[in-house]
N, C-alpha and C positions, 0 to 999 in steps of 0.2 A: 503493499500499499504505500501511497505517497507520503501518508502520516508518518510512517517509519522514518523515510528519508528526511523529512522535515525535522522531525525529532533527533535523529542522529546529526544533522546539520548544527542545530541548536546546542546540544549536549557537547559536541566537539569544540564550538566557539566558546562555550562556557568554560570547558576543560583547559583550553590553552590561554583563556583571557583575552581573546581578540577575534574579530569576526573571520571566520574562516571563508575563502572564496567559494560560494555556493555552486557556481557553474563548473569550476575545476573540480570540486568534489564529486559534482554529478558525472562530469567525464570519466574521472578515475574509476568510479564504481561502474561504469558501463564497460571501460577497458578491462576490469576485474572479471566481467562476466555476469554482473548482477544487473538487474532492471530497476533502477531507481523508482520507477512509478509502481513496481509491484513487488517491492523489497519486503521480506520477511524479516522478523526478529533474528532468526538464526543467520540469515544471510548478512543482516547488519553487524551482528557480533562477529562473524567470520571476516568480514571487511575490517573490522576495528582491529582484530588481532593480526591479520596477514598483510594489509595494504596500507592501513592510516598511517602507521610510523613512518614509511618511505615517502608517503604524500605530504606529510607535514615536515619532514626533514627537507625535501626539495624547496620548501618555501621559507626555510630558515626558522621554523616554528617547532618549539619543544613541547612534548606532553610528559609530565613528570610522572613517576610511577602511581603515586597515589591518586591523582586525577584520571590517570588511565584506568585504574581498578574502579573508581567512581563511575566513569562512563560506561564501562562494560556492565556494572550493576544497573545503572539507569536504563540503557538499552535492553538489558535482559528482562527488567520489569515493565517496560512499556506495553501497555495494550492499547492498539490502535482503534479499537471498538468503543473505548471510553473516553469522554472528554477529559482534558487536562484540567488542572485547577484554574489555569490562565483563561482556557476556553469557557469555562462555567462562568467565571467573572465577568468576561467579556459580554455574555449575554444579559447581564443584570442591567 
């Protein structure tokens, strides 16, 4: 689902403390064989473990070990069928 990619982008940006280029992340995900529009939680986790470190390194961005673990935990817990707290608040 596209929501999984959106969540991944947001969490990566939070983890590194700066906005990660969304389109570049999208392209890297496509190159790695995943479809960002139909991304599953397992595919997002696999991307984080296998391809994200190189993607960030190429851009001179570092993701420390602790934020990397937090990122994996957040991606693993994300349920795209349920609204996030931010989405709930935006409806009010």
